[in-house]
N, C-alpha and C positions, 0 to 999 in steps of 0.2 A: 504494500500499499504506499502511495507517495505521501510526502510530508503534508501537502495541501489536503489531500483526501483524509488523512488521519485527523488532521485539525478539524476538518468539516464534519466528520462523523462524531468526533468528541463533542463539538458544539451542538449537533442535533440531539445527541443522546442526553447531554446535559440539560437542554431545554425541555426534552420530553420528560425527564424524571422530575424536574422542577414543576412544570405545569401539571403533571400527573397528580401531584400532591395537593393541588388546588380542589380536586374533586374526589379523589379516592377515599378521603377520610369521612365524607358525608354518610357513607353507608355503614360505618363502623361505630357510630356514637352510642347506639343502644347496647352494643356489646362491651364497649368501654365503660359505660355507666354501670352496667351489671357487675363488672369486674372490679372497677376502682371506685365505684360510687360517684356521688356529686349530683347537684341539682341541674335543671335544664340550662341555667345560665352558664354554669361551669362547663358543661358539655358543649355549648355553643362556642365558648372560647378555645376549646381544643381545635375547632375549625377556624375560627376568626382570628386566633393569635398568629397564625401563619399569614393570613390576608393582610393583617395590620402591618407587621414588620416588612413583609415583601413589598406592599404598596408604598410604605413610607420611605424605604431605603433605595428604590430604584434609581432615583436621580443621583444619589451619592455613589452607587455602584457604577453608573455611567461615567461620572467624573474621575473616579479612581481608575477605571479602565483606560482612560485617556492619559492619565498622569503617571501611571505606574506600569502600564502595558496590558494589553487585553488578555494574552495567554497566562500571565502571572495572576491577574485578578480572577480569571476563569478557574484556575486551579485552586486558588484560595477559597473562592466560593464554593466549589465542589467539595473540598475538604470539610468546610464548615457544615455544608448540607448533609454529607455522608455521616460524619460523626454525630450530628444532632438527630439524625434518623435512627442511628443506633441507640442514642439516648432516649428517644421516643419509645423504641421497641422494648427497652429495659426498664422503663419508668415504673416505679413501684406505687406511685400515687398521682392524683390529678395534677397538683401543682408542678411536679417535676415534668409531667407530660406537656403541660401548657408551656412552660419555660423552653422545653426542647422544641416544641412546635414554633415558638417565636424565633429560636436560633436557626431553624430550618428556613424560615422566611428571610432572615439575614443572609444565609448562604445563597439562597435563590436569587436575592436582589443583587449580590455581588456577581453572580455568575451570568445571569440572563443578558444584560447589556453587553457584556464581554463576548457572548456567543455570536452576536451580530457583527461585532468588530472583527472577530476571528473569520467569519464568513466573508467579510469584505476583503480582508487581507489575503485570504486563500484564493479569491477569485477576483482579480483586478479587472478582468473583462467584463463589461456591463451585461452582455448577453448571458455569459456563463454564471454571472452572479445572480441574475433573475431566476435562472433555473435552480440554483442553489437555495435561494431564498424561498422558492416554492416548496422545495423539500423540507427546509427548515420549519416553514409554517405548517406543513402537513404533519410532520412528526412532532413538533414541539407544541402545536396548538390543537389541531383537529383530532389526531390520533390519541393524544393524551386525554382530551375531553371525552372522546367516544368510549375508550376502554377503561377510564378511571372507575366509574361506578360498577361495571361489569366485573373487572379484575378485583376490585375491592370486595364485592360480594362474594365472589368465589373464594378468595383468600380468608375472609372472616368466617365463612361457613365451614371450611374444610381445615383451616390451620390456625384460626384465632386471629383477633384484631392485631396482635403484635406482628403478624406477618406482613402487613401492608406497609410497615416501616422497614422491616428487615430487608424486603426486596430492593430497597433503595441502595443498600450497602454494595452488592455486586455491580449494580448498574452504574452507581457513582464511581466505584473503583475502575471499572472499565473505561468510563469517560476520562478519568485522570491518567490512566495508562496511555490512552490514545493521544491525549493532550501532550504528553511528554515526548511522544515521537513526532509531533508536529514541528514545523520549521521554527527555529529559535528566535529570531529577532522580530518582535512585534512591529506591526506597521504603524507609523504615524503617532509615536508616543509624544505627547505634548508636555514639555518640561516646564511646568509652572506651579506656583505654590497653591495649596488648597485654600479655598475661600471658606474658612471655618465658620464665620457668622452666618453666611449664606446656607451652608450645609445644615447647621443647627436649626435654623428657621424653616428650611425645607422639610427636614425630618419632623419637627414639631407640628407643622401645618398639615403635612400629608398624613401623619398619624392621627391628628385630631379629626381630619375629614373622613378618613377610613372608619375610625371608631364611631363617629357620629352616624355615617350612613348604615354601618352594620347594625348598630343598636336601634336606629329608628324603626327598622322592621319589627323589633320585639317590643320596644318601650313606647313608640309613637313619636311623632315629630315635635310634640309640645313638651316632651319629658325634659326635666332639667338637665340630666346628663347629655342628652342629644343637643339641646340648645347651647349648652356650654361648649361642647366639642365644635359645633359649627361656628360659634363665636370666636373660639380659639383659632380656627382655621382662618377665618376672615382677617383677624388681627395679624396673624403670622404671615398671611399673604401680602398685606400692605407693608409690613415691616421688611419682608423679603425683597419686594420691589424697590423700596428705598435703599436698602443695603446694597443691592446689586447695581443700582444706578451710580453709586459712589465708589464701588470696589474697583481696584486696579486689575484684579484677576477674577471676574465674576464666575461663579460656578455654572451659571446658565448664560452663555455669552449672548448679548442682545442681537448680534449679526445672525445668529442661527435662525430666529424666527422672522428676520427680515428677508430671508430666502423664501420666495413664494412657494417653491416646490416642496420645501420642508413643512411649512405651515399648512399647506393644503393637504399633504399626505397625513400629517399628524391629526388635523381636524377630522379628515375622513375616516382614519382608523378609530378615533375616539367615538364617533357617531355610530360606526358600524358595530363596535363592541357594546354600545348602548342598546342597540337593536337586538343583537344576538343574545347577550347574557340576560337581558330583560325578557326576551321571548322564551328562552329555556326555563326561566323561573315561572313565567306566567302559564305556559303550556303545561308544565309539570303539575301545578296546581289544578289547572282545568281538567286534565286527564283523570287526576285522582278524585276531585270533588264533584265535578259535573258528570264525568263519564264512569266514575266508580272503579277505575283500574287500580290494581294493586301497585305498590311502589316498585316491585320487580318488573312488572308488565310495562309500567311507565318508562322505566329505564331502557327496556328493550325497544319501546316505541320510538325512542330518539335515535336508535342506531341507524336506520336508513338516512335520517337527516345529516348525522355526523359523517356517515360514509360518503355521501354525495359531497359533503364539505371537503373531505380529504381528497377526493378524486378531482374535484375542481381546483383545489390548491395546486395540484401537479399540472393541470391543464393551463392554469393562470401562468405558470412559469414559461411554458411553450409560447402562449399567445403574446406574452410580454416581450418576447424576443422578436416578434413579427409585427407587432402593433405598438404604438405609444401606450405607456401604462395608464394614461388618462382614459383612453378609449376602453381599456379592459375594466377599469374602475367604474366607469359610467355604465357599461353593459352589465357588469355584475350587479350594481345597484338596481338597475331596471328589472333584471330578473328576479332579485330578491323582493322587490316591491310587488311584482306580479304574484309571487308565492304567498306573500302576506295577504294580498287581496283574495286570492283563491281559497286560502285557509279560512279567512273571515266568512266567505260565502258558504262554505260547507260545514263549518264547525257545529252548527245546530243539528246536523244530521246524525250525530252521535255514531259515525261510521269511521273507523280508522282507515279502510281502504279509500274512502272518499277524500280524506285529508292527506293521504300519503303523497300523492302527486304534487300538490302545492307546497308540502314541506320539502320535498326533494328539490323543487325549483328554488325555494328560498335558501335552502342550504348550498345549493350549487352556486347561486349568485353571490352569497356572502364568501364562499370559498374562492371565487375569482378575485374578489376585492383585496383580501388580506395580504397575499404575497405581493400584489401589485403596489399597494400603498407602502409596504415594507421596503421594496426594492426602490420606489421613488424616494422614500425618506433617506435611504443610505446614499443614493446618488447625490442627493442635494446636500447632505451633510459634509462629505469630503472625508478623507482618511484621518486627519488629526482631530476631528471632532465626532468620530463615529460612535464612541463610547457614550458621551453625554447625550448625543442625538438619540441613540438607542434607548438610553435611560429616560429621556423626556417622552419619547414616543411611547414606550411601555408603561410609564407612569400614567400618562393621560388616558391610554387604553384601558388600564386598570381602573382608574377613576370612572371612565365611561361605562364600564361594566357595573360597577357598584351603583352608580347613579341609575342606570338602566333598571336594575333590580329594585331599587327604592321607588322609582317612578311607577314601574309595573305593579308594585305591591300597592301603591296608592290607587291606581286605576282599576286593578283587578281584584282587590280584596282577597278573599279566600278562593277566587276562581270558580264560584258555583253557578254563575249565570252566563248566558250567551253574550249578553251586552258587555260584560266585564272583559271577556277575551277578545271581542271585537275592538274594544277601546284600546287594549294593548297592541293588537295588530295594527291598528291605525297609527298609534304612537310609533311603532317600529318602522312603519312605512314612511312616516314623515321624517324620522332620523335618516333613514336610508336615502330619501330624496334630497336631504340637505347634504349628505356626504357626496352624492353624485354631482349635485350643483356646485359644490365647493371644488371638486376636481375639474369639472367641465369649464369653470370660469376662470381658473388660474392661468396666468400668462405662461407661455412656453419658455 
């Protein structure tokens, strides 16, 4: 295996295992509660502790990738992730498990922005990079999302909940081994000092926003902790912008968002995540409450959608080498909007075969968009800012997904009525239309 291929496989495997842990733990909370005890809020933080640290530190991970080297940061992130996965598997009590989950999120946040920098360095040719990003998106996003609940369910049922964390150890070890065989000199390391005040404010603000959005679903938007978190985010954001304007070496360079291609790709990626994660959440409730499907059957019902997503991820890479990425993004958004409209039209039939085709179309459309916006973002960022660009891109996509779930929760409630799911599908279609328009209107 060539050095560039080894680095690329390591990056894909690292992204896969990090994103797998976003969804794989959801099916294990009952078994964890039965074994370790704890109330509902405690069990929720077994899931949300990972989301919190991962979302809060992605920007920091991107900056460190640029300043210390992508491969070095990828290896550090995977070491932290793998060791904390072992800590989760061996946890004797809930507090240790939650702390280990938070450490997992730290490792994931250090590794993921670096994976895209590694991909960029391994494939300097734009067409080859587009194909590589398609594979990265399929393995790191779609496949991990699709197999997470299924793999988690099988492991929990046959080997116990600790197995869902133990499986990360050989996967993480393999990624580290491959990363060591990759080419040695990271591309585009920017030797500048760290903007510590900016980093601290970014972490505080993103942690507060993530915690507020996560807890809003449980406590309600008017609850004091939720209001406090969102107010902390707003204050941190204002302070961050003021500090960055005066910083000699800002962690988020202002010129990055002045690049129309980067801003448009990031906005489109955020809006698509809003639609996709919001729809997964809303449809899951609708299938279980309105259609009375079991949780296991609901998980299986999503497999065709995620399979079409993965297939179109790969197709997107080929199309992006023949067409402008903007054309691929607009076409994907249009297909996804049609899928949402078709789903809304047949949702009241209580027939899975009737809704299957629209869901496949929606998944295929979204699958076309994600690699294209990622490739556009990397091309616009340039080699010396690939890490922080990937960090900003993935941070805003993470926030988009969290906001999507929160908004769909407001619109859909418990998902018991046809009107609720139709409102959610309409919100997703509006977000997808905005993503397509953002890409279509950007200057070349």
